Structure formats: C-alpha cells, structure tokens
N, C-alpha and C positions, 0 to 999 in steps of 0.2 A: 483850313482848320474845321475838319470835318466838326461835326455833335450833335450828339441826338435829344433828340425835344420832341414832347410833346405836340402834333399839330395843331390842337382842341384849342387851347389857353390864347387868350390876346396878351398876357401877358408878358412884356419887354423889358431886359433888365441888361441896361448896357454891361461890358466887363475889359476889363485891359489887361492888356498882355504880354508881356517881356518876350524877344528872345534874345542869347546872346551866346557867340561861341565858346564853344574852349581856349579856354586861359583870359577871354576878356576881366573883364573887372567889374565885379557885379553890387549896385550900391541899393542902401536900405533891403538889405535882403530878408531881414527880419519885417517885411511889409510884402510878402511876394511866398506866394506858395509854389512850389514846384510840380510841373505838370508831364512833364517828358524830355525826352531825348532824339534828334529823328540827323538823321548820317546824308548830304548830299554828295556826289563825285562820286561814286564809291568807299563811303569811306573819308576822306578826302579833308571834308568840314561839317565839325560834329558842332549839332545846336543843342542847348535846352532853351526850353520853353519854359515864363511862368507867370500865372494871374497876380496879379497887387490888388491887395488888402487894402483893406482900411488901417485894419485892428483889426493883426493878427492873432491877438488874446477869445476877440470870438470866435475865429474860427476853429481854436485849440479846444475849446470848449465845444462844438458844433461833435468835434468827432472825437472827443469825445464821450461824447449823448453815448452816439449811433453807434459807440462801440462797445457799451454797455445793456447786454440783453434784458429783457423787462420778462420775470416768470410768467408763462406759461397762468392761467387759469383756467381749472377744469370743474 
C-alpha cells in the first residue's frame, strides 16, 4: 500500500487494514472506514480496503469538524 507521509517526523502510528473480496461477509462494519477498491486479473477479482478504527463516533466527529469551514478574519 502506498501512503503520503511527512518524512521529517518521528511519530509512528500503527494502523490496521482489512481487505475483503466482493461478496464476502464483512463483520464489524461499524468499526471500519472504507479506503478504496482495487482489481486484479483484468477485473475478475475485486477487493475493498477498510481501515479498522476503535470508535467510529470519533471518526465521524473529526469529519464533521473538517467539513465546517471557519469564517476568515479580515
């Protein structure tokens, strides 16, 4: 998996990802954030990538905070 990161930081944060094939049963969906989909063998195999999170309500709060634009001061 390729990621974009800052190389001048020493902070390391372990993260867990799950990959499911199309049609597979996904357990604990409320604790997963969808990352993306990729295909193999000319689309014959389709996979979906999710990141595990401990508390989905914290993720939703972060998304909401980022989506609300703060007024700019003049």
